[in-house]
N, C-alpha and C positions, 0 to 999 in steps of 0.2 A: 512730734508725737502724732500717732495715727489717729485720725478722726474716728471716734467710736460710734458715731451715728450710722445706723443702717440705712443705706440708700435704696429706695425702691427702683427696680430696673425700669419701670415706666417713666421715672423722672429723668433718666439719663438717655434712654433709647429714643431720642427724638429724631425727626427727619434730618435736622442739621447735623446731629451726631453721626447718623448713618452715612451721610454724605462725606463727613470728615474722615471716617474710617475708610471709605472708598478712595479718597484722595491719597491717604497714606499707602494703601495697597497699590494704587496705580503708580505712584512716584517711587515707592520703595524707600522713602525717607521721611522721618518726622519733620526735619527742617524744611524740606521742599514742600511738604503738605502744609506746613504752617505758613509759608510765604503765600501759597495759593489761597489759604483761608483768611489771610490778613491777621494772623496771630503770631505772637512770639513763640518760639519752640517750647518754652517751659509751660505756657498756658495750654498748648495743644497736648503736651505730655500729661499734664494734670487732668485734662478732660478724659483722655484715654484711660488713665488709672481709675478715674471715677466709674467708668463703665465696667472695667474689669473687676473692681471691688463689688459693684452692685450685682454682677453676674457670678462672682467668685470663680473667675477663669482668667487665663492669660490669652489675650487676643493676638499678640505679636511675639515672635521669638526674637529676643534682644541679644542673643549670643553671637550674632553676626553683625557686620557693618550695615547691611540692609534690613529694613523692617519687613520681615516675612511673617505672613499669617500662620497661626497655629491651626490645626484642624477645627477647633472651636471657632476661631476667628473667621475661617473660610466659610463655615456654615452660617455664622451670623451675617456675613456680607451677602451670601447667596439669598438668604431669607429677607435681608434688609432691602436688597434690590427689588425683590418682589413687592415688599410693602411700599416702597417709594413709588413703584409703578401703579399700585392700587390706589395710593393717595392721589396721584395725578389723575387717574381715571375717574375717581370719585369727584374730584374737584371739577373736572370737565363735564361729568354727567349732571352734577348739581347746577352748574352754570346753564346747561341746556334746559334742565327742568324749570329753572327760573324764567326761561324765555317761552315756556308753554308746553314742554314735553311732559307727558305723564310718567311717573316712576315705573308703573307696570300697566300693561294693556292685555286684557284677556278676551279671547275669542271663544264663544260657545258655539260649537259646530255640530249640527245634527248628522245622524248616520247617513242621510241621503245626499249629503254634500260631498263633492269630489275632494278627497284628502290631498291628492297631488296638486290640485289647483291652489288649495289653501297654502301648501308648502311653497309653491312658486311665488305666491304673494308675499309670504314671510321672507323669502329670499330677496325679493325686490325691496322690501321694507328695510332690511339690514344693509343692502347694497348702497342705499342713499347716503350712508355715513362714511363711505369710502375707506373702510378698514378701521375706522376709529370705534371706540366703545360706544354702542348706542345709548342714548339717554333713557330709553324705555326698554324694560324687559318684557318680552313677549311670552304669553302663556296660552295654551290651547286646551279647552275642555271638550271631551267627547260626550255628547248628549244625545237624547232621542225623544221625539214627540214633545209633550208639554214641558219636559225638563229643559229643553233648549231655551225656551223663553223664560222659564222660571229662574235659570241661572242669571239672566239679565235683570229681571225685576227684583231679585233678591240682592243685587249688588255684587254678585260673584263674577260677572262678565261685563264687558263694555260694548260688545257687538254680538248679536246672536244671528247665526247664519242657518237658514232652513226652517224658519218659523212659519206658521200659518200666515198667509197674506191678508187675512181679515184684520181690520183695525181693532186695537184693544181699547178698553175703557180707561186705561191708565194714561192720563194726560202727559205724564213725564216720559212716555215711550213713543218714539217716532219709528215709522217703518216704511219700507218701499218694496215693491215686488221684484223677485228674481226671475220668475217664469212659471211654467206649468209642468207638472209631472203626470204622465199617463202610466197607470199601473196595469200589469198583465199578470195572469195566473199561470204559474209554471211549476212543473214537477220533474223529477228525475226520470229518465227513460225506463228505469226498472220499476217505477212506482205504479201501483194498480190503476191510478187515474189516467196514466199516460195512454192506456189502450181502451178507455171507455168512450162511447159515442158522445159527441158534442151537440149542443151546449150542455155543460155539466150543471145540474140543478143544485140548489142549496141543500136539498135532502141528500144528494149524493156526496157533496163536499163534507157535510156534517159527520159522515161516517168515517172520515179519515183525519188523521192528526194534522193540525196546522202548526206552522212555525211562525212565531211572533217575536218582534223586538220589544224588549222591556222598556217601558217609559222610565226615563232617568230622573223624573221628578222625585224630590226627597220626601215630600209630604203629600198625602192623599193617595188615591188609587191609580191615578194616571189615566192615560187614554189607550184604547185598543181600536184597531181597524180591521175589518174584514173577517172577524171571528163570529162564529155561530153559537147560539146557546147550546150547552151540553157537549160541545166539541172538545176532543182531547187537544191540548195545546202544549207545545214544546217552546219555552221562552228562552231567548238568547239575548246577550247584551248589546250586539251591534248588527248593522245591516250586513256587514261582511260575514259575521257568524251565521246569519240567517241564510245567506246564499250558500255557504258551505254545507249547512245542514240539509238544505233542499237538494243540492247536488248529490249528497250521500243517501238520499231517499228517506231521511228521518222524518219528513213531513212535507206538506205542500203549502202554497200561499202566494200572495200577491207581492210583486217586486216592481220598482220603477222600471219602465221599459228600457231606458238607456243602460241600467245596471244589468238587466237580464239579457240584453241583446247579444253580447259576446258569447255567453254560454249557450244560448239558443242556436246561434250560428254554427257553433262547434259541436252541437249535439249533446252537450252535457246537461242541458235542460230542455224540456219540451213545453211549448206554450199551448195552453188549452183555452178554448172559448167557454165562458160561463154564462148562465142564464141571467144573472143579475146585471144591472146597468153598469156601463163602463165607468171606471173610477178615475177621475181626473182631479188633482188638487192644485191649488195655487200656493206657491212657496215664495217667501220673502225674507228680508233681513230687517233687524230692528236694533235700535240703540237708545241709550238713556240720554235725557236732556237734549231736547231739540233746539235749544237756544244756542245759536252759532257763536254768540259772544263768549260763551263759557266752554266751548269745545277745546279740548287739548289738541296738540299738533298731531299726535298719533291717530286720534279719532278722525281728524280732518283728512289725514292721509288715506286711511282705509275707506272712508266714505267717498273720496275722490275716485279710488280704484273701482269701487262698486257701481259708479255711474257708467262704467263702460259696458255696453251690451255684450261685447266679446267675453269679458270677465264673468258677467252674470251667467252667460250660456255655459261657459266652461265649468263653473261651480256646480251646475246641474247635470251636465252631460259628459264631462271629460273623466270618465271612470276607467 
């Protein structure tokens, strides 16, 4: 008599069951698969029928001497192989995490930081696992101004690149310098300011639209730099957008000298001297929990890379 109890597919689609179905498909025989599984043929056949009943499908065509997969069976094995691979990957990742790797690691990256250098570092991070699934998932957040540090202090990031090098009052935040940025005032060749005598006074600058990067901080008014009271402002989300806007003559403003240099050298931007004092800022990186006994392996890896003077210089200047 047929068992009237409805079997939940989750109860029968176990990793062992999926491996058993793979053995049947590979050998083309229930009897051969049973020998490999250490089962009597009747026990293996019973388990296959349990799976078929739970799914309400036939997995093998029994009309021939060989055990051939039906289209439904073929799909189950294809997806089953993926699930088995995922299970192995999860087990491997959990084991690594148990040895100190963070499940996820997030970088808060300011607009003034070289994105290509960050990607090169991410490439090196993944390469250390030699093709295996990394235990730590990487995430990058694009931030600007005070939002870069805020992502760190709010717990949304593990390292912030491009923060003010000034020490913070938060004792849980550690920081180190990356270097210095020198800002220059640039405009498009077609902009009215491009042809005015230097140095340009604040009164002259105030009459022309400025392009500014929006502070990405979620709460509060954020920071602004280089803007004058009453000046028209075109606000954009990133430093790349600011450069694009200034090349198009949509406004003028200060840019890090290393980011502006390629466009000045090719004539797409014109550098102008201004009457105000030269603007130089100290830039650094910061991370949470300065206690090395509680640092995860991913954080330790990134902090080691950032100790390199070459890496720090590339983050600031390799645009």
